[in-house]
N, C-alpha and C positions, 0 to 999 in steps of 0.2 A: 822125781819129778820134785818142784820146789813150788809155791802160788808164780809168782816171776815166770818158771818156763809155762805154767800153765797158760797161767794170758798173753803169753809171747807166743804160742804156739793156734791160739784161739783167732786169738786177734789179728795173728799175721795171715786164715785166711780170710778172712772178711772184703778185703779186697774182690778177689778171684772168682766169692761166690755172690754179690753185690755187683759183678763187672757180667757174670752167665744170667744175675734176673733181668735185667735193665737193658741190657747190650739189645738193638735194634727199635726196643721204644720211644716213641717220636715227646717230646715235647709234655701234649698232650694228655697221651695215655698214660705220664709220669702224675700229672696232676688230677686221674679221674676220681672220684668219690665213689666207694661202694654204695654209700649213703650218707645221709646227714655226719652221722656220730664216728664211721670213718675214717682216716687218711688215710693220702695218697701216698703211691708212694715213693713218690723223690719225700713226704714231710717223714718218712721211715726209712730213709737213708739216709739221712738229717740228722736227726731223732740217735739211729746207732752209732754215726760216724761222732756226738757228739760225747755221749757215752765212752767209747773208745775213750777218744781225749780224756776226758775225764775218770780218767780209771786206769788210764797212762799215768795223766802227768801226777799223782797220787800216789801210786807207788813209785815210783821216779824220783816223788822227790819239789818237782819242776812245773814253771806254772802253765794252768789248758791253754792249747793254742789261740 
C-alpha cells in the first residue's frame, strides 16, 4: 500500500463516518459548545474537511478547493 493509497482509503471513509455522527442533529445541536474552550460539532466537521482538502491537494499537486 502506498502513501497515496492510505490517504485515499482514510479520507474515503470520512463522508460516511461524518454523516453517521451528524445525521438527525438540528442546527442548534451542531452549534453547541460544551464549554467556552470547546469547539462545536459544526466547527470540527468544517475543520476536518479543510484538513482533508489541504492534504489531498498537496499530494495531488493541485490548489485547495
